[in-house]
C-alpha positions as CSV (number, residue, x, y, z in Angstrom):
1,M,0.7,15.3,-20.5
2,E,-1.8,16.8,-18.2
3,P,-3.0,14.4,-15.4
4,A,-6.5,13.2,-15.7
5,L,-9.0,15.3,-13.8
6,S,-11.3,13.7,-11.3
7,D,-15.0,13.6,-12.0
8,E,-15.6,16.4,-9.5
9,D,-12.9,18.5,-11.1
10,L,-14.6,18.1,-14.5
11,V,-17.9,19.1,-13.0
12,E,-16.2,22.3,-11.7
13,R,-14.7,22.9,-15.1
14,Y,-18.2,22.4,-16.6
15,R,-19.5,25.1,-14.3
16,T,-16.8,27.6,-15.1
17,A,-16.5,26.9,-18.8
18,P,-18.1,29.3,-21.3
19,P,-21.4,28.0,-22.6
20,D,-20.0,26.8,-26.0
21,A,-17.4,24.7,-24.2
22,R,-19.6,23.0,-21.7
23,A,-20.8,20.2,-24.0
24,Q,-17.3,19.0,-24.6
25,V,-16.6,18.8,-20.8
26,A,-19.9,17.0,-20.2
27,N,-19.2,14.5,-23.0
28,E,-15.8,13.8,-21.5
29,L,-17.3,13.2,-18.1
30,F,-20.2,11.0,-19.2
31,A,-17.9,9.0,-21.6
32,R,-16.0,7.8,-18.5
33,H,-19.1,6.2,-17.1
34,Y,-21.2,5.2,-20.1
35,E,-20.1,1.5,-20.3
36,R,-20.8,0.9,-16.5
37,V,-24.2,2.7,-16.6
38,A,-25.2,0.8,-19.8
39,R,-24.2,-2.5,-18.1
40,W,-26.2,-1.6,-15.0
41,C,-29.2,-0.7,-17.2
42,Y,-28.9,-4.0,-19.0
43,R,-28.8,-6.0,-15.8
44,F,-31.9,-4.1,-14.7
45,T,-33.9,-4.4,-17.9
46,G,-32.5,-7.7,-19.4
47,D,-32.9,-6.3,-22.9
48,R,-30.2,-4.6,-24.9
49,E,-32.5,-2.1,-26.7
50,A,-34.4,-1.2,-23.5
51,A,-31.0,-0.8,-21.7
52,A,-29.7,1.6,-24.4
53,D,-32.9,3.7,-24.2
54,L,-32.7,3.7,-20.4
55,A,-29.0,4.7,-20.4
56,Q,-29.7,7.5,-22.9
57,D,-32.5,8.7,-20.5
58,V,-30.1,8.6,-17.6
59,F,-27.4,10.7,-19.4
60,L,-30.0,13.2,-20.7
61,K,-31.3,13.7,-17.2
62,A,-27.8,13.9,-15.8
63,H,-26.8,16.5,-18.5
64,R,-29.9,18.6,-17.8
65,H,-29.2,18.6,-14.1
66,L,-25.4,18.6,-14.1
67,H,-25.4,22.2,-12.8
68,T,-27.2,21.0,-9.6
69,F,-24.4,18.6,-8.6
70,Q,-23.2,20.0,-5.2
71,G,-20.4,17.6,-4.5
72,A,-21.8,16.4,-1.1
73,A,-21.4,12.8,-2.5
74,R,-19.2,11.4,-5.2
75,F,-20.2,12.1,-8.8
76,T,-20.7,8.4,-9.4
77,T,-23.1,8.2,-6.4
78,W,-25.1,11.1,-7.9
79,L,-25.1,9.5,-11.4
80,Y,-26.2,6.1,-10.1
81,T,-29.0,7.7,-8.1
82,I,-30.3,9.1,-11.4
83,A,-29.9,5.7,-13.0
84,R,-31.8,4.0,-10.2
85,N,-34.5,6.6,-10.3
86,E,-34.9,6.3,-14.0
87,S,-34.9,2.5,-13.8
88,F,-37.6,2.7,-11.1
89,T,-39.7,5.0,-13.3
90,R,-39.3,2.7,-16.2
91,F,-40.2,-0.4,-14.1
92,Q,-43.3,1.3,-12.8
93,R,-44.5,2.2,-16.3
94,R,-44.0,-1.3,-17.6
95,A,-45.2,-3.1,-14.5
96,G,-48.2,-4.6,-16.3
97,E,-46.3,-5.5,-19.5
98,P,-44.8,-9.0,-20.1
99,A,-41.0,-9.1,-19.8
100,T,-39.1,-9.5,-23.0
101,T,-35.5,-10.7,-23.2
102,D,-33.2,-11.3,-26.1
103,D,-30.6,-13.8,-25.0
104,E,-28.3,-13.2,-28.0
105,E,-28.1,-9.5,-27.5
106,M,-26.1,-8.6,-24.5
107,L,-24.1,-5.7,-23.3
108,A,-21.8,-8.1,-21.6
109,D,-19.9,-8.6,-24.9
110,V,-18.6,-5.0,-24.7
111,P,-14.8,-5.7,-24.7
112,S,-12.7,-4.9,-21.7
113,L,-9.2,-3.6,-22.0
114,D,-7.5,-6.7,-20.7
115,A,-9.4,-9.6,-22.2
116,G,-8.4,-11.2,-25.5
117,P,-10.8,-12.3,-28.3
118,E,-10.9,-16.0,-27.1
119,E,-11.6,-15.0,-23.5
120,L,-14.3,-12.5,-24.6
121,A,-16.0,-15.2,-26.8
122,A,-16.0,-17.7,-23.9
123,Q,-17.2,-15.0,-21.5
124,G,-20.0,-13.9,-23.8
125,S,-21.1,-17.5,-24.3
126,R,-21.2,-18.2,-20.6
127,V,-23.0,-14.9,-19.8
128,R,-25.6,-15.7,-22.5
129,R,-26.2,-19.2,-21.0
130,L,-26.4,-17.7,-17.5
131,H,-28.8,-15.0,-18.6
132,A,-31.0,-17.6,-20.4
133,F,-30.9,-19.8,-17.3
134,L,-32.0,-16.9,-15.1
135,A,-34.7,-15.9,-17.5
136,E,-36.1,-19.5,-17.8
137,T,-35.9,-20.1,-14.1
138,L,-37.0,-16.9,-12.4
139,D,-40.0,-14.6,-13.0
140,D,-39.3,-11.0,-14.0
141,L,-39.4,-9.5,-10.5
142,E,-37.3,-12.3,-9.0
143,R,-34.7,-11.8,-11.7
144,R,-34.6,-8.0,-11.1
145,V,-34.2,-8.4,-7.3
146,F,-31.6,-11.1,-7.7
147,T,-29.6,-9.1,-10.2
148,L,-29.8,-5.9,-8.2
149,H,-28.7,-7.6,-5.0
150,Y,-26.0,-9.9,-6.4
151,G,-25.0,-8.2,-9.6
152,D,-25.0,-4.6,-8.3
153,E,-24.5,-5.4,-4.6
154,M,-27.5,-3.3,-3.7
155,P,-28.8,-3.9,-0.1
156,L,-32.2,-5.6,0.2
157,D,-33.8,-2.7,1.9
158,A,-32.8,-0.4,-0.9
159,I,-34.2,-2.8,-3.5
160,T,-37.4,-3.0,-1.5
161,R,-37.7,0.8,-1.7
162,L,-36.6,1.1,-5.3
163,L,-39.1,-1.5,-6.5
164,R,-41.8,-0.4,-4.0
165,L,-42.3,-4.0,-2.8
166,E,-45.2,-4.0,-0.4
167,N,-44.9,-7.6,0.9
168,A,-43.9,-8.1,4.6
169,S,-40.4,-9.4,3.9
170,G,-39.6,-7.1,0.9
171,A,-36.8,-8.0,-1.4
172,K,-35.6,-10.8,0.9
173,A,-38.7,-12.9,0.0
174,Y,-37.8,-12.7,-3.7
175,I,-34.2,-13.7,-3.0
176,V,-35.3,-16.7,-1.0
177,S,-37.7,-17.8,-3.7
178,A,-35.1,-17.2,-6.4
179,K,-32.4,-19.2,-4.6
180,R,-34.8,-22.1,-4.2
181,K,-35.8,-22.1,-7.9
182,L,-32.1,-21.8,-9.0
183,A,-31.0,-24.6,-6.7
184,R,-33.7,-26.9,-8.1
185,A,-32.9,-25.9,-11.7
186,S,-29.2,-26.5,-11.1
187,D,-29.9,-29.9,-9.7
188,R,-31.9,-30.8,-12.8
189,L,-29.0,-29.6,-15.0
190,R,-26.5,-31.7,-13.0
191,A,-28.8,-34.7,-13.2
192,R,-28.8,-34.4,-17.0
193,G,-25.0,-34.0,-17.0
194,E,-25.2,-30.4,-18.2
195,R,-23.6,-27.3,-16.8
196,L,-23.8,-23.6,-17.3
C-alpha cells in the first residue's frame, strides 16, 4: 500500500497531472479537509444551509486557484485563508440582514471516527443546547466574535480585521460583552436549577 501523500505533494501531483486527471487529484485533496471547513463555516454562520453554501464557495474558489498555491505556507493555511475571506465577504453582504439560526440543524452531528452512537447523540444534544444558549444570549456579532476566538482560536486582532470592526477596542469589546452576558445567563440557569 502506497503511503498517503501530504497535501503539498497532492498539489504538486495536481500540477503535473494531465488535465483529465486533475479533477480526481483535487477531489482527493479537498475531501481531506471538507468536514473541518464545513464545521468552520457552520461556526461562522450558525446555519447549516448557509454553512454548506459557504463551504461550497470556499472549495470552488480553492479549485479555481489551486494552480496558484506556491507552498510558502502549509496548504491548510492557504485553504483557511480562502475560507476566512469568503466568510468575510458573506458577512459583509449580509451585514444588514437579521441573523437566522436553526438549532436543530447542526454540522456538529457529523460522526467522528472514534465516537459511538450514544456518545454522538449526547454530544449532539449538548451542542444544540449550547448553540441555542449562545443564540439566545448573544447578538449576532458577539456570537461570531466569540466563536471565532474560542472555537477557532483566532486572535482578537485578526477577528477585528476580518470583521472590519471599527470600535476602539475591536473584537476585545465584543468578547468582554459576551462574557458578561453569558455569566449572567449562566447564573440565571443555575438559580433555576438548570444546566447546559
